[in-house]
PDB file of N, CA, C and O in Angstrom, chain B, residues numbered from 101:
ATOM      1  N   UNK B 101     -17.593  39.486  -5.340  1.00  0.00           N
ATOM      2  CA  UNK B 101     -16.584  39.790  -4.103  1.00  0.00           C
ATOM      3  C   UNK B 101     -17.326  39.417  -2.769  1.00  0.00           C
ATOM      4  O   UNK B 101     -18.517  39.598  -2.520  1.00  0.00           O
ATOM      5  N   UNK B 102     -16.425  38.893  -2.019  1.00  0.00           N
ATOM      6  CA  UNK B 102     -16.882  38.499  -0.488  1.00  0.00           C
ATOM      7  C   UNK B 102     -16.544  39.522   0.468  1.00  0.00           C
ATOM      8  O   UNK B 102     -15.472  40.125   0.511  1.00  0.00           O
ATOM      9  N   UNK B 103     -17.602  39.684   1.285  1.00  0.00           N
ATOM     10  CA  UNK B 103     -17.436  40.374   2.532  1.00  0.00           C
ATOM     11  C   UNK B 103     -16.959  39.734   3.699  1.00  0.00           C
ATOM     12  O   UNK B 103     -16.408  40.510   4.480  1.00  0.00           O
ATOM     13  N   UNK B 104     -17.001  38.664   4.017  1.00  0.00           N
ATOM     14  CA  UNK B 104     -16.767  37.789   4.983  1.00  0.00           C
ATOM     15  C   UNK B 104     -15.053  37.555   5.092  1.00  0.00           C
ATOM     16  O   UNK B 104     -14.494  37.071   4.108  1.00  0.00           O
ATOM     17  N   UNK B 105     -14.301  37.883   6.218  1.00  0.00           N
ATOM     18  CA  UNK B 105     -13.162  37.392   6.170  1.00  0.00           C
ATOM     19  C   UNK B 105     -13.003  35.879   5.828  1.00  0.00           C
ATOM     20  O   UNK B 105     -13.875  35.018   5.948  1.00  0.00           O
ATOM     21  N   UNK B 106     -11.621  35.704   5.342  1.00  0.00           N
ATOM     22  CA  UNK B 106     -11.547  34.353   5.286  1.00  0.00           C
ATOM     23  C   UNK B 106     -10.483  33.787   5.948  1.00  0.00           C
ATOM     24  O   UNK B 106      -9.606  34.613   6.202  1.00  0.00           O
ATOM     25  N   UNK B 107     -10.206  32.418   6.397  1.00  0.00           N
ATOM     26  CA  UNK B 107      -9.221  32.141   6.951  1.00  0.00           C
ATOM     27  C   UNK B 107      -7.748  31.960   6.274  1.00  0.00           C
ATOM     28  O   UNK B 107      -6.669  32.212   6.810  1.00  0.00           O
ATOM     29  N   UNK B 108      -7.977  31.459   4.956  1.00  0.00           N
ATOM     30  CA  UNK B 108      -6.992  31.223   3.932  1.00  0.00           C
ATOM     31  C   UNK B 108      -7.246  32.343   2.654  1.00  0.00           C
ATOM     32  O   UNK B 108      -8.406  32.623   2.354  1.00  0.00           O
ATOM     33  N   UNK B 109      -6.307  32.852   2.055  1.00  0.00           N
ATOM     34  CA  UNK B 109      -6.339  33.477   0.567  1.00  0.00           C
ATOM     35  C   UNK B 109      -6.723  32.509  -0.442  1.00  0.00           C
ATOM     36  O   UNK B 109      -6.551  31.301  -0.275  1.00  0.00           O
ATOM     37  N   UNK B 110      -7.245  33.014  -1.493  1.00  0.00           N
ATOM     38  CA  UNK B 110      -7.216  32.283  -2.598  1.00  0.00           C
ATOM     39  C   UNK B 110      -5.895  31.559  -3.125  1.00  0.00           C
ATOM     40  O   UNK B 110      -6.032  30.385  -3.469  1.00  0.00           O
ATOM     41  N   UNK B 111      -4.657  32.126  -3.222  1.00  0.00           N
ATOM     42  CA  UNK B 111      -3.641  31.729  -3.251  1.00  0.00           C
ATOM     43  C   UNK B 111      -3.167  30.560  -2.449  1.00  0.00           C
ATOM     44  O   UNK B 111      -2.754  29.472  -2.850  1.00  0.00           O
ATOM     45  N   UNK B 112      -3.315  31.016  -1.222  1.00  0.00           N
ATOM     46  CA  UNK B 112      -3.064  29.640  -0.417  1.00  0.00           C
ATOM     47  C   UNK B 112      -3.753  28.389  -0.403  1.00  0.00           C
ATOM     48  O   UNK B 112      -3.200  27.329  -0.107  1.00  0.00           O
ATOM     49  N   UNK B 113      -5.340  28.537  -0.821  1.00  0.00           N
ATOM     50  CA  UNK B 113      -6.221  27.431  -1.100  1.00  0.00           C
ATOM     51  C   UNK B 113      -5.588  26.625  -2.356  1.00  0.00           C
ATOM     52  O   UNK B 113      -5.551  25.398  -2.460  1.00  0.00           O
ATOM     53  N   UNK B 114      -5.109  27.551  -3.267  1.00  0.00           N
ATOM     54  CA  UNK B 114      -4.706  26.992  -4.354  1.00  0.00           C
ATOM     55  C   UNK B 114      -3.174  26.388  -4.469  1.00  0.00           C
ATOM     56  O   UNK B 114      -2.852  25.739  -5.464  1.00  0.00           O
ATOM     57  N   UNK B 115      -2.327  26.619  -3.482  1.00  0.00           N
ATOM     58  CA  UNK B 115      -1.263  25.973  -3.076  1.00  0.00           C
ATOM     59  C   UNK B 115      -1.584  24.683  -2.208  1.00  0.00           C
ATOM     60  O   UNK B 115      -0.865  23.685  -2.266  1.00  0.00           O
ATOM     61  N   UNK B 116      -2.545  24.754  -1.518  1.00  0.00           N
ATOM     62  CA  UNK B 116      -2.705  23.542  -0.810  1.00  0.00           C
ATOM     63  C   UNK B 116      -3.407  22.467  -1.375  1.00  0.00           C
ATOM     64  O   UNK B 116      -3.211  21.325  -0.961  1.00  0.00           O
ATOM     65  N   UNK B 117      -4.388  22.762  -2.484  1.00  0.00           N
ATOM     66  CA  UNK B 117      -4.972  21.960  -3.180  1.00  0.00           C
ATOM     67  C   UNK B 117      -3.804  21.382  -4.243  1.00  0.00           C
ATOM     68  O   UNK B 117      -3.812  20.180  -4.510  1.00  0.00           O
ATOM     69  N   UNK B 118      -2.919  22.169  -4.771  1.00  0.00           N
ATOM     70  CA  UNK B 118      -1.853  21.610  -5.454  1.00  0.00           C
ATOM     71  C   UNK B 118      -1.058  20.445  -4.838  1.00  0.00           C
ATOM     72  O   UNK B 118      -0.863  19.352  -5.371  1.00  0.00           O
ATOM     73  N   UNK B 119      -0.566  20.915  -3.448  1.00  0.00           N
ATOM     74  CA  UNK B 119       0.110  20.093  -2.487  1.00  0.00           C
ATOM     75  C   UNK B 119      -0.850  18.914  -2.270  1.00  0.00           C
ATOM     76  O   UNK B 119      -0.206  17.866  -2.212  1.00  0.00           O
ATOM     77  N   UNK B 120      -1.888  18.770  -2.161  1.00  0.00           N
ATOM     78  CA  UNK B 120      -2.741  17.623  -1.781  1.00  0.00           C
ATOM     79  C   UNK B 120      -2.955  16.712  -3.128  1.00  0.00           C
ATOM     80  O   UNK B 120      -3.238  15.516  -3.076  1.00  0.00           O
ATOM     81  N   UNK B 121      -2.799  17.361  -4.187  1.00  0.00           N
ATOM     82  CA  UNK B 121      -2.843  16.528  -5.421  1.00  0.00           C
ATOM     83  C   UNK B 121      -1.447  15.845  -6.044  1.00  0.00           C
ATOM     84  O   UNK B 121      -1.376  14.915  -6.847  1.00  0.00           O
ATOM     85  N   UNK B 122      -0.314  16.633  -5.393  1.00  0.00           N
ATOM     86  CA  UNK B 122       0.912  16.142  -5.613  1.00  0.00           C
ATOM     87  C   UNK B 122       1.089  14.910  -4.679  1.00  0.00           C
ATOM     88  O   UNK B 122       1.381  13.840  -5.213  1.00  0.00           O
ATOM     89  N   UNK B 123       0.942  14.970  -3.373  1.00  0.00           N
ATOM     90  CA  UNK B 123       0.825  13.750  -2.456  1.00  0.00           C
ATOM     91  C   UNK B 123       0.122  12.805  -3.135  1.00  0.00           C
ATOM     92  O   UNK B 123       0.737  11.751  -3.299  1.00  0.00           O
ATOM     93  N   UNK B 124      -1.137  12.867  -3.644  1.00  0.00           N
ATOM     94  CA  UNK B 124      -1.945  11.759  -4.334  1.00  0.00           C
ATOM     95  C   UNK B 124      -1.057  11.067  -5.308  1.00  0.00           C
ATOM     96  O   UNK B 124      -0.819   9.860  -5.356  1.00  0.00           O
ATOM     97  N   UNK B 125      -0.596  12.028  -6.089  1.00  0.00           N
ATOM     98  CA  UNK B 125       0.061  11.681  -7.381  1.00  0.00           C
ATOM     99  C   UNK B 125       1.426  10.887  -7.220  1.00  0.00           C
ATOM    100  O   UNK B 125       1.782   9.975  -7.967  1.00  0.00           O
ATOM    101  N   UNK B 126       2.191  11.412  -6.047  1.00  0.00           N
ATOM    102  CA  UNK B 126       3.351  10.526  -5.643  1.00  0.00           C
ATOM    103  C   UNK B 126       2.941   9.438  -4.787  1.00  0.00           C
ATOM    104  O   UNK B 126       3.868   8.631  -4.717  1.00  0.00           O
ATOM    105  N   UNK B 127       1.895   9.060  -4.075  1.00  0.00           N
ATOM    106  CA  UNK B 127       1.762   7.942  -3.465  1.00  0.00           C
ATOM    107  C   UNK B 127       0.948   6.913  -4.684  1.00  0.00           C
ATOM    108  O   UNK B 127       1.253   5.721  -4.717  1.00  0.00           O
ATOM    109  N   UNK B 128       0.261   7.280  -5.331  1.00  0.00           N
ATOM    110  CA  UNK B 128      -0.168   6.186  -6.469  1.00  0.00           C
ATOM    111  C   UNK B 128       0.889   5.903  -7.477  1.00  0.00           C
ATOM    112  O   UNK B 128       0.707   4.944  -8.227  1.00  0.00           O
ATOM    113  N   UNK B 129       2.299   6.831  -7.626  1.00  0.00           N
ATOM    114  CA  UNK B 129       3.317   6.465  -8.299  1.00  0.00           C
ATOM    115  C   UNK B 129       4.181   5.382  -7.633  1.00  0.00           C
ATOM    116  O   UNK B 129       4.697   4.466  -8.274  1.00  0.00           O
ATOM    117  N   UNK B 130       4.283   5.514  -6.552  1.00  0.00           N
ATOM    118  CA  UNK B 130       4.960   4.855  -5.615  1.00  0.00           C
ATOM    119  C   UNK B 130       4.349   3.265  -5.404  1.00  0.00           C
ATOM    120  O   UNK B 130       4.973   2.229  -5.173  1.00  0.00           O
ATOM    121  N   UNK B 131       3.228   3.437  -5.534  1.00  0.00           N
ATOM    122  CA  UNK B 131       2.367   1.923  -5.294  1.00  0.00           C
ATOM    123  C   UNK B 131       2.445   1.290  -6.586  1.00  0.00           C
ATOM    124  O   UNK B 131       2.450   0.059  -6.628  1.00  0.00           O
ATOM    125  N   UNK B 132       2.518   2.097  -7.845  1.00  0.00           N
ATOM    126  CA  UNK B 132       2.684   1.166  -9.047  1.00  0.00           C
ATOM    127  C   UNK B 132       3.993   1.066  -9.235  1.00  0.00           C
ATOM    128  O   UNK B 132       4.244   0.191 -10.063  1.00  0.00           O
ATOM    129  N   UNK B 133       4.884   1.571  -8.833  1.00  0.00           N
ATOM    130  CA  UNK B 133       6.337   1.144  -8.933  1.00  0.00           C
ATOM    131  C   UNK B 133       6.647   0.015  -8.064  1.00  0.00           C
ATOM    132  O   UNK B 133       7.310  -0.905  -8.542  1.00  0.00           O
ATOM    133  N   UNK B 134       6.268  -0.038  -6.883  1.00  0.00           N
ATOM    134  CA  UNK B 134       6.556  -1.098  -6.106  1.00  0.00           C
ATOM    135  C   UNK B 134       5.800  -2.142  -6.828  1.00  0.00           C
ATOM    136  O   UNK B 134       6.331  -3.246  -6.706  1.00  0.00           O
ATOM    137  N   UNK B 135       4.649  -2.131  -7.591  1.00  0.00           N
ATOM    138  CA  UNK B 135       4.281  -3.472  -7.972  1.00  0.00           C
ATOM    139  C   UNK B 135       4.932  -3.910  -9.224  1.00  0.00           C
ATOM    140  O   UNK B 135       4.985  -5.081  -9.600  1.00  0.00           O
ATOM    141  N   UNK B 136       5.440  -2.855  -9.863  1.00  0.00           N
ATOM    142  CA  UNK B 136       5.909  -3.281 -11.169  1.00  0.00           C
ATOM    143  C   UNK B 136       7.332  -3.632 -10.875  1.00  0.00           C
ATOM    144  O   UNK B 136       7.853  -4.253 -11.802  1.00  0.00           O
ATOM    145  N   UNK B 137       8.164  -3.394  -9.770  1.00  0.00           N
ATOM    146  CA  UNK B 137       9.584  -3.565  -9.442  1.00  0.00           C
ATOM    147  C   UNK B 137       9.572  -4.560  -8.509  1.00  0.00           C
ATOM    148  O   UNK B 137      10.687  -4.845  -8.073  1.00  0.00           O
ATOM    149  N   UNK B 138       8.577  -5.225  -8.036  1.00  0.00           N
ATOM    150  CA  UNK B 138       8.962  -6.414  -6.751  1.00  0.00           C
ATOM    151  C   UNK B 138       9.224  -7.670  -7.575  1.00  0.00           C
ATOM    152  O   UNK B 138       8.751  -7.890  -8.689  1.00  0.00           O
ATOM    153  N   UNK B 139      10.052  -8.476  -6.872  1.00  0.00           N
ATOM    154  CA  UNK B 139      10.570  -9.699  -7.333  1.00  0.00           C
ATOM    155  C   UNK B 139       9.359 -10.614  -7.694  1.00  0.00           C
ATOM    156  O   UNK B 139       8.260 -10.317  -7.227  1.00  0.00           O
ATOM    157  N   UNK B 140       9.468 -11.509  -8.351  1.00  0.00           N
ATOM    158  CA  UNK B 140       8.316 -12.595  -8.682  1.00  0.00           C
ATOM    159  C   UNK B 140       8.553 -13.483  -7.637  1.00  0.00           C
ATOM    160  O   UNK B 140       9.677 -13.811  -7.256  1.00  0.00           O
ATOM    161  N   UNK B 141       7.364 -13.924  -7.111  1.00  0.00           N
ATOM    162  CA  UNK B 141       7.295 -14.965  -6.082  1.00  0.00           C
ATOM    163  C   UNK B 141       7.074 -16.353  -6.657  1.00  0.00           C
ATOM    164  O   UNK B 141       7.037 -17.311  -5.886  1.00  0.00           O
ATOM    165  N   UNK B 142       6.942 -16.500  -7.813  1.00  0.00           N
ATOM    166  CA  UNK B 142       7.052 -17.714  -8.489  1.00  0.00           C
ATOM    167  C   UNK B 142       5.753 -18.524  -7.908  1.00  0.00           C
ATOM    168  O   UNK B 142       4.686 -17.914  -7.975  1.00  0.00           O
ATOM    169  N   UNK B 143       5.741 -19.729  -7.391  1.00  0.00           N
ATOM    170  CA  UNK B 143       4.501 -20.588  -7.282  1.00  0.00           C
ATOM    171  C   UNK B 143       4.225 -20.122  -5.582  1.00  0.00           C
ATOM    172  O   UNK B 143       3.295 -20.660  -4.983  1.00  0.00           O
ATOM    173  N   UNK B 144       5.017 -19.192  -4.947  1.00  0.00           N
ATOM    174  CA  UNK B 144       4.530 -18.786  -4.045  1.00  0.00           C
ATOM    175  C   UNK B 144       4.028 -17.285  -3.717  1.00  0.00           C
ATOM    176  O   UNK B 144       4.188 -16.676  -2.659  1.00  0.00           O
ATOM    177  N   UNK B 145       3.394 -16.852  -4.870  1.00  0.00           N
ATOM    178  CA  UNK B 145       2.603 -15.777  -5.343  1.00  0.00           C
ATOM    179  C   UNK B 145       1.209 -15.889  -4.331  1.00  0.00           C
ATOM    180  O   UNK B 145       0.836 -16.876  -3.696  1.00  0.00           O
ATOM    181  N   UNK B 146       0.594 -14.570  -4.408  1.00  0.00           N
ATOM    182  CA  UNK B 146      -0.770 -14.567  -3.844  1.00  0.00           C
ATOM    183  C   UNK B 146      -1.964 -15.253  -4.650  1.00  0.00           C
ATOM    184  O   UNK B 146      -3.089 -15.428  -4.184  1.00  0.00           O
ATOM    185  N   UNK B 147      -1.570 -15.593  -5.858  1.00  0.00           N
ATOM    186  CA  UNK B 147      -2.460 -16.090  -6.742  1.00  0.00           C
ATOM    187  C   UNK B 147      -2.447 -17.680  -6.812  1.00  0.00           C
ATOM    188  O   UNK B 147      -3.363 -18.416  -7.181  1.00  0.00           O
ATOM    189  N   UNK B 148      -1.270 -17.996  -6.397  1.00  0.00           N
ATOM    190  CA  UNK B 148      -0.876 -19.812  -6.525  1.00  0.00           C
ATOM    191  C   UNK B 148      -1.521 -20.126  -5.296  1.00  0.00           C
ATOM    192  O   UNK B 148      -1.590 -19.495  -4.241  1.00  0.00           O
ATOM    193  N   UNK B 149      -2.114 -21.550  -5.748  1.00  0.00           N
ATOM    194  CA  UNK B 149      -2.823 -22.255  -4.636  1.00  0.00           C
ATOM    195  C   UNK B 149      -1.869 -22.840  -3.569  1.00  0.00           C
ATOM    196  O   UNK B 149      -0.679 -22.920  -3.874  1.00  0.00           O
ATOM    197  N   UNK B 150      -2.232 -23.216  -2.464  1.00  0.00           N
ATOM    198  CA  UNK B 150      -1.377 -23.964  -1.275  1.00  0.00           C
ATOM    199  C   UNK B 150      -0.539 -24.811  -1.793  1.00  0.00           C
ATOM    200  O   UNK B 150      -0.969 -25.182  -2.885  1.00  0.00           O
ATOM    201  N   UNK B 151       0.376 -25.255  -1.546  1.00  0.00           N
ATOM    202  CA  UNK B 151       0.988 -26.530  -1.841  1.00  0.00           C
ATOM    203  C   UNK B 151       1.073 -27.141  -0.405  1.00  0.00           C
ATOM    204  O   UNK B 151       1.209 -26.562   0.673  1.00  0.00           O
ATOM    205  N   UNK B 152       0.956 -28.454  -0.685  1.00  0.00           N
ATOM    206  CA  UNK B 152       0.807 -29.356   0.459  1.00  0.00           C
ATOM    207  C   UNK B 152       1.803 -30.670   0.364  1.00  0.00           C
ATOM    208  O   UNK B 152       1.510 -31.552  -0.442  1.00  0.00           O
ATOM    209  N   UNK B 153       2.626 -30.761   0.940  1.00  0.00           N
ATOM    210  CA  UNK B 153       3.584 -31.974   0.808  1.00  0.00           C
ATOM    211  C   UNK B 153       3.218 -33.363   1.884  1.00  0.00           C
ATOM    212  O   UNK B 153       2.928 -33.250   3.075  1.00  0.00           O
ATOM    213  N   UNK B 154       3.289 -34.290   1.336  1.00  0.00           N
ATOM    214  CA  UNK B 154       2.745 -35.375   2.055  1.00  0.00           C
ATOM    215  C   UNK B 154       3.499 -35.597   3.125  1.00  0.00           C
ATOM    216  O   UNK B 154       4.607 -35.062   3.179  1.00  0.00           O
ATOM    217  N   UNK B 155       3.018 -36.474   4.233  1.00  0.00           N
ATOM    218  CA  UNK B 155       3.546 -36.467   5.166  1.00  0.00           C
ATOM    219  C   UNK B 155       4.291 -35.636   6.150  1.00  0.00           C
ATOM    220  O   UNK B 155       5.050 -36.079   7.012  1.00  0.00           O
ATOM    221  N   UNK B 156       3.951 -34.179   5.899  1.00  0.00           N
ATOM    222  CA  UNK B 156       4.277 -33.194   6.476  1.00  0.00           C
ATOM    223  C   UNK B 156       3.139 -32.137   7.200  1.00  0.00           C
ATOM    224  O   UNK B 156       2.313 -31.457   6.592  1.00  0.00           O
ATOM    225  N   UNK B 157       3.354 -32.208   8.739  1.00  0.00           N
ATOM    226  CA  UNK B 157       2.315 -31.588   9.213  1.00  0.00           C
ATOM    227  C   UNK B 157       2.990 -30.020   9.929  1.00  0.00           C
ATOM    228  O   UNK B 157       4.168 -29.665   9.972  1.00  0.00           O
ATOM    229  N   UNK B 158       1.980 -29.433  10.343  1.00  0.00           N
ATOM    230  CA  UNK B 158       2.267 -28.088  10.590  1.00  0.00           C
ATOM    231  C   UNK B 158       3.146 -27.879  11.741  1.00  0.00           C
ATOM    232  O   UNK B 158       3.082 -28.786  12.571  1.00  0.00           O
ATOM    233  N   UNK B 159       4.029 -26.827  12.035  1.00  0.00           N
ATOM    234  CA  UNK B 159       5.060 -26.843  13.179  1.00  0.00           C
ATOM    235  C   UNK B 159       4.268 -26.514  14.334  1.00  0.00           C
ATOM    236  O   UNK B 159       3.421 -25.625  14.424  1.00  0.00           O
ATOM    237  N   UNK B 160       4.640 -27.328  15.196  1.00  0.00           N
ATOM    238  CA  UNK B 160       4.052 -26.993  16.703  1.00  0.00           C
ATOM    239  C   UNK B 160       5.384 -27.123  17.915  1.00  0.00           C
ATOM    240  O   UNK B 160       6.393 -27.813  17.771  1.00  0.00           O
ATOM    241  N   UNK B 161       5.116 -26.425  18.874  1.00  0.00           N
ATOM    242  CA  UNK B 161       6.179 -26.112  20.015  1.00  0.00           C
ATOM    243  C   UNK B 161       6.391 -27.576  20.404  1.00  0.00           C
ATOM    244  O   UNK B 161       5.521 -28.433  20.247  1.00  0.00           O
ATOM    245  N   UNK B 162       7.610 -27.810  20.926  1.00  0.00           N
ATOM    246  CA  UNK B 162       8.115 -29.409  21.206  1.00  0.00           C
ATOM    247  C   UNK B 162       7.393 -29.729  22.351  1.00  0.00           C
ATOM    248  O   UNK B 162       7.127 -30.922  22.493  1.00  0.00           O
ATOM    249  N   UNK B 163       6.900 -28.716  23.454  1.00  0.00           N
ATOM    250  CA  UNK B 163       6.242 -29.243  24.734  1.00  0.00           C
ATOM    251  C   UNK B 163       4.666 -29.506  24.286  1.00  0.00           C
ATOM    252  O   UNK B 163       3.876 -29.846  25.166  1.00  0.00           O
ATOM    253  N   UNK B 164       4.230 -29.357  22.984  1.00  0.00           N
ATOM    254  CA  UNK B 164       2.679 -29.751  22.830  1.00  0.00           C
ATOM    255  C   UNK B 164       2.775 -30.914  21.656  1.00  0.00           C
ATOM    256  O   UNK B 164       1.747 -31.331  21.123  1.00  0.00           O
ATOM    257  N   UNK B 165       3.882 -31.329  21.348  1.00  0.00           N
ATOM    258  CA  UNK B 165       3.966 -32.440  20.304  1.00  0.00           C
ATOM    259  C   UNK B 165       3.883 -33.866  20.627  1.00  0.00           C
ATOM    260  O   UNK B 165       4.455 -34.279  21.636  1.00  0.00           O
ATOM    261  N   UNK B 166       3.210 -34.676  19.849  1.00  0.00           N
ATOM    262  CA  UNK B 166       2.913 -35.979  20.472  1.00  0.00           C
ATOM    263  C   UNK B 166       1.526 -36.163  20.853  1.00  0.00           C
ATOM    264  O   UNK B 166       1.165 -37.214  21.382  1.00  0.00           O
TER     265      UNK B 166
END
């Protein structure tokens, strides 16, 4: 048994730990669900190489064109 007074009781620490674990599980579940339910980006996905069209330049403001 401890002689020093504690800021939180054992029950409060247990509830805090359970709340922290629940928040972590909820966050991970949401991350997995977003990944699984996200629409397919097809050729524009992150793993696809960048496609370049011939004779197409990057967009520039009209004041700097030419």
